[in-house]
N, C-alpha and C positions, 0 to 999 in steps of 0.2 A: 447574967450581965445584960442589962437593958441598953439598947441602942437609942440614943437621943440625938435628934437633929438640932442644929443651931437655929435659933429664933431670929428671923429677919423681919425687920419692920419696913413695910412698904410705905413710902411717902406719896404725896400727890404728884411729885415730879416723876416717879416711876411710871405711874399710870398715864400722865400726859406725854411722857416720852414714848411709851408704847403706842399711844393713840397717834402721835405724830408720825411714827414710823409706818404704821398701818395706813394712815391717810396719804402719805407720800408714795407708798407702794401702789395704792389704788390710783392715785393721780397719774403716776408713770404708766400704769397699765392702760388707762383711758387715753393718754396722749400718744403712746408709742405703739400700741397694738392695733391691728386692723380687723381682727375677728370680732364679730358682734357679741358672741358669747363671752369672750374674755373681757370686752368692754363692760358688759352687764355685771360680770362678777367683780370687776374693779370698782364699779359704782357702788355695789353692795359693800365692798370692803371699806370704801370711803364713808359710807353711811354708818357702818358699825364702828368705825374709828371715832366719828362724832358722838355716837351713843356712848362709847366708853369714856370719852372726855366729860360728857354731861353727867354720867353716873358718878365719875370720880369726884367732880366738883361738888355734886350733891352730897356724896358720902362724907367728904372731908369738911363740909360746912354744916353738917348735921341737919340738913333740910332735905327731906325725901320726896319733895314734890316733883323733882325732875325725873325720878324713876317711873312715875306714872306717864310722863311725857315720852320717855324712852319706850315704854310698852306700846303706846299709840304709834310711835314712829316705826317700831318693828312691824306692827300690823299693816301699816301703809306700805312698808317696804316689801312685805310678802305679796300684797296685791300688785305692787309695781313689777315684781319679778314675774308673776303669773301673766300679766298683760304684756310685758316686754318679751317674754319667751313665746307667747302665742303669736306676736307680731313677727318674731324671727322665724318661727316655723312656717308662717304664711308666706313670708318673703322667700324662704328656701324652697318651698313647694312651687312658687311661681317662677323663680329665676335660677334656682340651683346654685346660688351663691350666698355666702354670709360674710363676705369681705366688705368692710365699711366703704372703701374707695370705689367699689364697683356698684354700690347701691346709690343711685342718684336721688330717688324720691319714691313715694308710695304710689304715684300715678303710673298708669300703664303706658 
């Protein structure tokens, strides 16, 4: 006896709903958290939510140009993470703090 799973059709609304939930979760992380690492991860979550929406619209309109743009956005996001993390490490070495409220500026 073969086990068959039910076939579910995912519509554009499913992907946009998931994208909205991810974006709101990231926005709440940026607005409510004070740890710089959590804020950076929340920004990445927001960026990936926008990428998901862009790919979903591209897929459901049968135009795959946006997928190339998403690839470039992901490359820029990787560079942003590397630079942001290096700034966080430098601030932590200098001040021993990664709380957003306690960091006033990059000047000494």
